[in-house]
N, C-alpha and C positions, 0 to 999 in steps of 0.2 A: 649211687654212682661213685666212680673213682675220685678220691680227694685230689690227687695229682696224677699227671701223665708225663712220663719221661720217654722221649724217643731218642734212641741212639742209632745214628746212621753210620754204617760202615760201607763206604763207597766201593762198589764192585765185589762185596763179600759173596762167597759162594759156598753152598753145602758140599761141593766137590773138594774143598779144602777142609771145611769144618768137620764133616762126618768122619773122615779118616783120622783126623787128629783126636776127636773124641774117643774113637775106637781104641786109640793108643793110650788113652788116659789123660790126654791134654784137654785144655779148655774146660775146666771144671765148672766155671760160672755160666758159660753159655750152655753147657750140658744141663746144668740145673734149671735154667730158664726153659729149655726145651722139655725136660722131664716134667716140670711142674706147670707147664702152660701149653699153648697151642703153637704149632709151627708148620711151615710148609714153604714151597717155592712161591716167590712173589714175581708174577709175570710183569716184565718191563714194558716200556713203550716200543713202538716202531718209529724211529730207530732206537736202539738201546744205548743212547748217548746221554751223558750226564745232565747237560742243561735241560734237555727235553724231559728226561725221566724224573729228576728231582722236582721240576716245576709241575709235572703232572701229579706227583705225590703230594705236594703241599697245597695244591688247589683242587684236587679231585676232578680235574679237567684234562681232556686230551689236547694235543697241540693246536688243533683247529679252533679250540675255545680259549686257549691262553696265549697263543701267538708266538711261542718260542719253539723253534725247530732245530737249532744248532747253536754253536758258539758264535756264528756269524750269520748275517742275513743280507739279502740283496737290497740295495737302495732302489727306490722307486724310479722307474723310467731310466734305468741305467744298467750297465754290466758290472758296476762297482758293488763291492761288498763291504760291510762294516761290522764291527764287533757288537755282540749282544750282551745285555746285562739284565738284572732283575727288573729294572725299570721298564723293560719292554713287555713285561707281564701285564696283561690287560684285565686280570681278575685278582681279587684279594687272595693272599696266602692264608693258610689256616690260622697263623698267629695273629694277623690283623683282625680276622673275624672274631677270634676269642677275645682279643683286646677290646674291641668295640662292645663286647658283651660284659665287660667288667672284669675279665680274667687277667691275671698278671702273667706275662709270658717272658721267656728267655730263649734266645735263638743264637746259636754259635756256628758259623762256618757252613751254612747251607749254600750250595751252589745256586747261583742266580738270586742273590739276596742284596744286591747293591743297586741303587743306594738304599740304605736301611729306612724302613717306614717308621713313622712316629707311632710308638706303641706304649701300652701300659706295662712297662718292664724294660727290657734291653734287647738289642740286636748287635751282633758282631758279624759283619758281612763275610761272604765266602770268596772263592777264587775269582769271581767277576769284579771284585773291587780292585781299582788300579794300584793301590798300595796303602801302607800305613801312614803316609803323609797326607792322605785325603780323609774326608769325613766318612770313615768306614764303619762307624758305630752310631747307635742311638741308645741313650742320649750321647752327645759328643763327649761328655765327661767320662764315659766308659774307657775312652782311649787313655785318659790320665790314670784311671784305675789300673789298666793293664800295664802301663808304663811303670807305675809305682810298685805293683805287685809282682810283675814278671821281669821287669827291666827292658824287655823287648817282646814284640809279638810278631810271629811270622805267618803271613797268609799262605805262602807256598814254601816249598823246600828252598832254602838259601843256596843249595849246591846243585849243580847240573850233573846229571848222569853222564852226559857226553864229555864232561871235563874230568870227572873223577868218580869212579864207581864207589870207592871207599867213602868219600865225602858225601856222596848222594845218599848212601845208606845211613850214615850217621845223621844226615839232615832229616831223613824220614822219622827217626826216633826222636830227634829234637822237636820236630813238629808235633808229634804225639804228646810229648811232655808239655809243650806250650799250650796245646789245646786243652789238655786235662787240667792244667793249673788255672787256665782262664775260666774253664767251666766251674771249677771248685770255688774260685774267688767270686765270680759273679752270681752264681746260684745261692751262695751263702748270703751275699749282700742283698739280693733282690727277692729271694724266696719265691720263685715263680710257681704258678699253678700248672703251667704247661712249659716244658723244657724240651728243646730239640738241639742236639749236638751232632754234627757230622764230622767224621774223620775220613779224609781223602787218602790217607797213607796206605790203606789196604789196596786201593786202586793203583797207586804209584808203585808199590812193591810188586804187584802182580804184573803190571805192564813191563817192568824192567828186569825182574828176576825169575820169571816163570821158567825159562830154560834151565836155570841153575837148580831149581827144585825138581823139575820134571825129567826123570831119567830117560823117557822115551822121546823127548823133544829132539829133533834132528840136530840142533845146535848145542845140545847138552855136552858139557866137557867134564869128564870125571876128575880132572885135575883142578877144577875150580875150587877155591878155598871154601871151607865149610861155612864160613860166615855168610857167604853169598848163597850157598845152597840152602841155608836155614833162614834166609831173609824173610821170606813170606811167612813161614810158621812162627818166626819170632815176633813179627808184627801182630799176628793173630793172638799170640800168647800175651803180649803186652796189652792188647785191647781187652782180652778176657780178664786180666787182673784188674783193670780199671772198672769193667762192668761189675765185678764182684764188689768193689769199693762203693760204687754208686748204689747198688741194690741194698747194701747194708746201711747206707746212710738214711734211707727213706723208710717211712712207716709201711706196715703191711697193706694198707689200703691204697697204695700207689700202684699204678699200672705201668709196666715197662714194655716198650716195644723195641725190638732189634730189627732193623730194616736195611736193605741195600737197594740202590737204584737199578742194578743189573748184576749179572753174574760174571764169571770169567772162565776162559779156557786158553789153551796154548795157541800161539800165533806162529805160523811157519813162513808165510809169504803174504805180501799185499799184491792185489791185482789192480792195475792202474787204469782207471776208467778213461781218462783223457787220452792216453795212448791208444787204447782200444777204439774209442770213438774216432780218432784220427785214422787209424788203420782201416776201419770199416767205411770211411768216407763221410761220416757225419760231422766231423770237425776238421777244419783246414787251417794249418799254420802257414805263414809266409815263408818262402824258401830261405830267405836270408836269416830268418830266426832259427830254422832248423840247422842251417849250416854253421852258424857261429855261436849259438847260445844254448844253454840247457834250459829246460822248461820248468814251470812251477804252476801251482794252482791259481785259479782266479779268485783273488781275495784282496780286499782293501787292507786287511790286516798285514799283508805281505808285500806291500808296495816297495819296500827297500830290502827285502830278504832275498838271499841268494837262492838259485835253483828254482825260481818260480817263473811264470810266463813273462817274457821280456816286456819291459815297459820303456817308453821313451824317457830320455833324460829330462827330469822335471826342473823347472825353475823354482827358487825358494818359495814363490807364492803359489805354485801349482801343486796342491796336495792331492789332487784326484788321480785315479788310475786311468790309464788309457790302453786297455788291452787291444784296441783296434790296430795298434802298431805291430802286434805279434800274431793276431788271428785275422784271417780273411773272413769277416762276418758275412760278406755277401755270398760265401760258399760254405758257410757253417750252419748246419741244421740243429745241432745240439752240443752242449758242453756240460762238464761236471764241475762242481765246487762244493766246498764245505768240509767238515770233519768226518762226513759219512758218505755213503754212496748215492749222492743226490745228482740227478740229471735234469737239466733245464732245456727245453726246446726253444730255439731262436725264433720266437713267434712274432709275426707281423702284428703291429698294434700294441705289443707289450714291450718287447725288446727294441732298443733304439734303431738297430739295423736288422730287424727280423726279416727272414726270408720264407718262413713256413706259414702257409695260409691256415687260419683257424678252420676247424671242421674236419673234413675228410683227410686232408694232407697231414694235419696235426696228429690225427689218430693213426695214420699209416706210419709216420715217423716213430711214434711211440711203440706201435706193435712191432715194427722191424727191430728196434733197439731191444725190446724186451725178449723177443724170440732169439735174437742173436746172443744175448747175455746168458740165456739158459743153456746154450750150446757150448759155452766156454769150458775148456778142460785144461788142467795143469799138464803141460807136455811131458813132465817127468814121470807122472804116475797115472795119467788119464782120468783123474778124479774131477768131478764137477766143482766149480768154485763158487757159484752163486746159489744160494738157498732158494730165494724167491725174488721175483720182480713184481712190483706193484705199480699200478696207475694211482695217482695221488688220491683220486676219489674213492679208491678201495679202502683206504685207511684213515683219511683225514676228512672231517666234516666241520662245519661251524662257521662263524662270521669271519674267521681269518684263514679260511681255506685257500684263498687266492695267493697267500704268501707261501704256500707249500710248493715243493719241487714237483715237476711233472711226472718224474719216474723215481722210484725208490728201490734200490737193489740191496738185498740183505745177503750176508756172507754165510757160507758153510763153515763148519768147524775147521780151524787151523788156517783160515784165510780171512783177509780183510779187503773187501771191495771198497776202494778208496779213490778220492779225487786227487790224491797226491800223484806226482809223476816221477818218472825215472830221472836219475841224476845225469844222464847222458842224452844227447839229442835223439829223437825218434828216428831220424834219418839213418842212424847207424844200424838199427834193427839187429841187435846182437843176439846170436844163439837161437835156439829153438823157439823161445817164447816171444821173439820179435820185440823185446823191450816192454812186454806187458806185465812182467812179474819182477819183484825185487824184495830184498830183505828190508826190514824196518828196525829201528833202534828198540822197538818193543819186541818181546817174545811171548807176550800174553795179550789177549784182547777181550772185549766185552762179549757176552752172550745174554740172551733174554731172561735167563732164570736167576733171579735174585733170591734174597732170603727174607722170611717173615717169621718173627718169634714174638709172642705176646704172653705176658704173665700178669695176673692181677685179679681183683675181686670179680667173680662170676665167669672167669675164663676156664674153659675145659682143661683138665690136667692130662698131660701125655697124649694130646690129640693132634692128629695131622690134618691140616686143611689142604684142599686140593684145587681150589679155584680162586685163589687170592690174586688180585691185579693191583698194580701200583696206584691206580686212581681210587682204589678203595680205602687208602690209608686216611685221607682227610675226613671222609664221612665217618669212619670208625673213631677217629679222635674226637670229632664233634659229639658223637654219641656218648663217648666216655666222659666228656666234659658237660654232659646234660644240656646240650644245645640242639636246636633244630637242624636237620640236614636239608640243605636246599634241594628242591625237587628236580632241578635241571642239571644236577651234577652228573658227570659221566660215570663216576664210581658210586658204590653203595656200601652200606654197613656190612662188614664181614661177620654176619650173624652166626655162622658156623663155628666161630671161635668161642662163643658164649653158651652157657648152659641154658636149657629151656626155662628153668625157674627164674634165672636172672633176666632173661628177655621178657618174661611175663610181668615181672615186677618193674622192669624198666623198659617199657615199650618205646621204640624209636619214634620220633616225631619229625615229620617232613614239612618244610615251609614252601611257600610259593617260589617259583623261579626268580632268579635275579638278585638274590641276597649277596652274592659275592662280587658283583660288578664294581670295579674300582671307581671311586669318585673322580679321579684324575684321568680317566680314560680319554677325555677330550684333549689331553695335552698334545701339543704339536710333536711331530716326529723328531725335530731337533732337540726339544726339551728332554726327551727320554734317552738321548744318545750320548756316547762318550765324547769328550773333547779330544782334540788331536793328541794332546799329551797323554790323556788317559788311554786312548786307543793304542799308542805305542807301548805303554806299560803292560797292557793286557796282552798285546801281541807277543811281547818277550816272554810273558808267563806261559802262554799256550805253546810257544815254540819249545820252551824248556820242558814242558810236560809231554812233548811229542805229538801234539794235536795238529800243529802246522809245521811246515818246513822252515 
């Protein structure tokens, strides 16, 4: 079996960028991994959203079995939403499993890894960590190592795209340097058997600079400086250079994996679910709200953020949201919230002011919304906007199924079906689209097709794999590390990546279900949540990344 396993995560990386660059003679190190190993599309989760996808990758479980559905989640018996962190995960990640088996692990910047678990090795938490002033590493002494070795460590880009495009791009490259130096410093000190490093800069570059690279994007400007037109390829080139350095540092019996949580394509418009729900009579706002205030999404992360659903003025002691002041819940059947196209039915017995009866009425509301969404067309070109609409039971199963949204709408290419709302009141109903479409600060967005590349002992050379899913990564890592694969995982070993001889000599072993259940699963809801200060810090981070208004 492999002596060491190194997983390099490139958030949002896509073969749609990689393959043309390789064809032009770029990315020699990624090209070498592909030629000497096995590669193929890695199918993401539904939704193809980073906290969901990375968590599924590191647990081998789908959302109904790990309980993370978004960057935010509903509070129980409330219309309120709160931020999500790695502590909301209810099963062990692969690194904790390996640590428990005596393997030394090193983890850097994986989304949904805060607070860091106690492991045999080290962890540096990802973007769900509130900041570098918190205990974002394990052991805590790693923070001092980073301070001494790097001077400073950035969890996210220190510069906002909305303030300065130039500074934002410089910040992306600074983050890559910081992450690479941290990885070099800590892997040399700890010498882990299993290492996982995630770079979110590929995602950030593609969200913000896709239109600059893509000549057929409707917002492409030929006069844009070359620095911005080359931003995405330059990020990939910098990552390729580092991948070459890593490969050369390790012995030949090391297995390397290159993975992404989802892919990417151009984004032209967002479709605003809450405006559509209101137009179709499923959601009702109070008249004074429409006349005097702009709208925003339902989220506790956004209690003080402009352009979100109006909230009553709160006293210093009142930190809760009160969307009842802006929504007539007694006349609202459904609403949308989150960083994805999630829709919740205002259900009697579940929502505090629910009006929809469980059973036949609930199903009728869902069916009406779903059929209506499939009929939505962009008024400028007549193209459909929604790829598919699912009832939650079609894609989610498991003990945490009840935390899932009632309806999930996925987007067609170039569109983003979003809970975000227009910057002007719906009452204005401007233009042909009646306030249903708008531009976003992003010009690129997620798609389900990520990347998978593996090279190491027993791996087929020059082979293309066709059925790799994101939940298969953890079982494959466990196999490579000579560990049993829990029999109740949603994923399985990617056996097609390995030669028949290797599989015969190293037969996979499966254990009884339940090996990955967290010991602290009985922790109370409050113990796993952000404090108010942490919540505000994460809110600002997500807003800077463009995930919330």
